[in-house]
C-alpha positions in Angstrom: 224.9 76.4 109.8 223.0 76.4 106.5 221.8 73.8 104.0 224.4 74.9 101.5 227.0 72.1 102.3 224.4 69.5 101.6 222.6 71.3 98.8 225.1 73.6 97.1 222.6 74.4 94.3 220.4 76.2 96.9 222.0 79.4 95.7 220.2 79.0 92.4 216.8 78.8 94.1 216.9 82.1 95.8 218.2 85.6 95.3 219.5 88.1 97.9 218.3 91.6 98.3 220.3 94.0 100.6 221.7 91.1 102.5 218.4 89.4 103.1 217.5 86.0 101.6 214.2 86.1 99.8 212.4 83.7 97.5 211.6 85.0 94.0 207.9 85.4 93.5 206.3 84.7 90.1 202.5 84.7 89.7 202.8 81.9 87.1 204.1 79.6 89.7 200.6 79.4 91.2 199.0 78.6 87.8 198.8 75.8 85.3 201.4 77.6 83.0 204.0 77.4 85.8 203.1 73.8 86.5 203.6 72.8 82.8 207.0 74.4 82.8 208.0 72.1 85.7 207.9 69.2 83.2 210.7 70.6 81.3 212.6 71.5 84.5 211.9 68.2 86.2 215.5 67.6 87.2 215.3 70.6 89.6 214.5 69.9 93.2 211.1 71.4 94.0 210.2 73.7 96.9 207.6 72.0 99.2 205.7 74.9 100.7 205.3 78.6 99.9 207.2 80.7 102.4 205.8 84.1 103.5 208.7 86.4 104.4 208.6 90.1 105.4 209.8 91.0 101.9 206.7 89.6 100.2 203.9 92.1 99.5 200.6 90.2 100.2 197.2 91.1 98.9 195.7 87.8 100.0 196.6 84.9 102.3 196.7 82.2 99.6 198.5 83.1 96.3 201.5 85.4 95.9 203.6 83.6 93.3 205.6 81.4 95.7 207.6 78.5 94.3 206.1 75.8 96.5 204.1 72.8 95.5 201.6 73.8 98.3 200.4 77.3 99.2 201.4 78.7 102.6 197.9 77.5 103.9 198.5 74.0 102.6 196.4 73.8 99.5 197.7 71.7 96.6 198.8 73.9 93.7 198.8 72.6 90.1 202.6 72.0 90.4 201.9 69.5 93.1 199.9 67.3 90.8 202.5 67.7 88.0 205.1 66.4 90.5 202.8 63.4 91.2 202.4 62.9 87.4 206.2 62.9 87.0 206.6 60.4 89.8 204.4 57.9 87.8 206.5 58.3 84.6 208.9 55.5 83.6 212.7 55.7 83.6 213.0 54.9 79.9 212.2 57.9 77.7 210.7 56.7 74.4 210.0 60.2 73.0 210.2 63.8 74.2 209.0 66.7 72.2 207.1 69.9 72.4 204.2 69.3 74.8 204.8 65.5 74.8 206.7 63.1 77.1 206.5 59.3 76.5 208.1 56.8 78.8 208.1 53.1 79.6 208.4 51.2 82.9 207.9 47.6 84.0 204.2 48.5 84.6 203.5 49.8 81.1 203.6 53.0 79.1 203.2 56.5 80.3 202.2 59.5 78.2 202.2 63.1 79.4 200.6 65.8 77.2 200.7 69.5 78.1 200.1 72.9 76.5 201.0 76.2 78.1 199.8 78.9 75.8 196.6 79.5 73.9 198.4 79.1 70.6 199.4 75.7 71.7 195.8 74.6 71.9 195.3 72.0 69.1 193.6 68.7 68.4 196.2 66.0 69.2 196.4 62.6 67.5 199.0 60.2 68.6 199.6 56.6 67.5 201.2 54.1 69.8 202.6 51.1 67.9 203.0 47.6 69.2 200.6 47.4 72.1 201.5 43.7 72.8 198.8 43.0 75.4 195.6 44.2 76.8 195.9 47.2 79.2 194.0 49.3 81.6 194.1 52.9 80.6 193.9 55.7 83.1 193.8 59.4 82.1 194.2 62.3 84.5 193.2 65.7 83.2 194.2 69.1 84.8 192.8 72.3 83.4 191.4 75.6 84.6 188.2 73.7 85.5 189.8 70.5 86.8 192.5 70.5 89.4 193.6 74.1 89.4 193.2 75.5 92.9 194.2 78.9 91.6 191.4 79.1 89.1 188.9 77.8 91.6 190.0 80.6 94.0 189.6 83.1 91.1 186.1 81.8 90.6 185.4 82.5 94.2 186.2 86.2 93.5 189.9 86.0 94.6 189.0 86.4 98.3 191.6 88.2 100.5 191.1 85.6 103.2 189.7 82.1 102.6 186.9 81.1 105.0 187.2 77.7 106.7 184.4 76.4 104.5 185.9 77.5 101.3 189.3 76.1 102.3 187.7 72.8 103.0 185.8 72.7 99.7 189.0 73.6 97.7 191.1 71.1 99.5 188.5 68.4 99.2 187.1 68.7 95.8 189.5 70.5 93.5 191.7 67.8 91.9 192.4 66.4 88.4 189.6 64.4 86.8 190.1 60.7 86.2 188.9 58.5 83.4 189.3 54.7 83.2 189.0 52.5 80.2 190.1 49.1 78.8 192.6 49.0 75.9 192.6 45.9 73.7 195.8 44.5 72.3 196.4 46.4 68.9 199.1 46.9 66.4 198.3 50.6 66.5 196.5 52.3 69.3 195.3 55.9 68.4 194.7 58.7 70.9 192.6 61.7 69.7 192.4 64.5 72.2 191.8 68.2 72.1 194.4 69.9 74.3 193.2 73.3 75.3 195.9 75.4 76.9 196.7 75.6 79.6 196.2 72.0 80.4 198.1 68.9 81.4 197.0 65.3 80.7 198.6 62.1 81.9 197.8 58.7 80.3 198.9 55.5 82.1 198.8 52.2 80.0 199.1 49.6 82.7 199.6 45.9 82.0 196.7 43.7 83.3 198.1 41.5 86.0 
């Protein structure tokens, strides 16, 4: 028995090599660039955990380009946080463009900004029209210095094996930053933000209960 009868699209997630089923490895899947690409492929079912198989050539015990939201040793990759971001987006899409996704739900407005490549780095100015009531504004930022386990691991010198102490510190303290503010009712609410690639920023405009 396999999962194929329940998930026939599973054949698109894997490739076969000499009769053996192996997951495709891509170093970008560990990084912010790969996480940003998930936004455009958000209809695909994610892989939960990186799987180490005999076919994978390892030079460390943490990153090898697996497709999972978590590393094989259970650290949250940038793609995990992107999936959390996406779970907070509304069902009604107000606007979708290059590096921008704007949605609405009963709770308020959600704005996702992202930049993959260095040439995408640019000052961003967006105007939201018709903010009909006061709102709480939360912004979650993920960049090479905020929320990227991969870049934190690189800063440690790309160790072949993570010590228990380093694993704990990465797991405990590497996560997107959070800023909270109050937004008054306005006809036009302007957002000015420098988006330095690669980075991913989520704004939540929540109605005050």
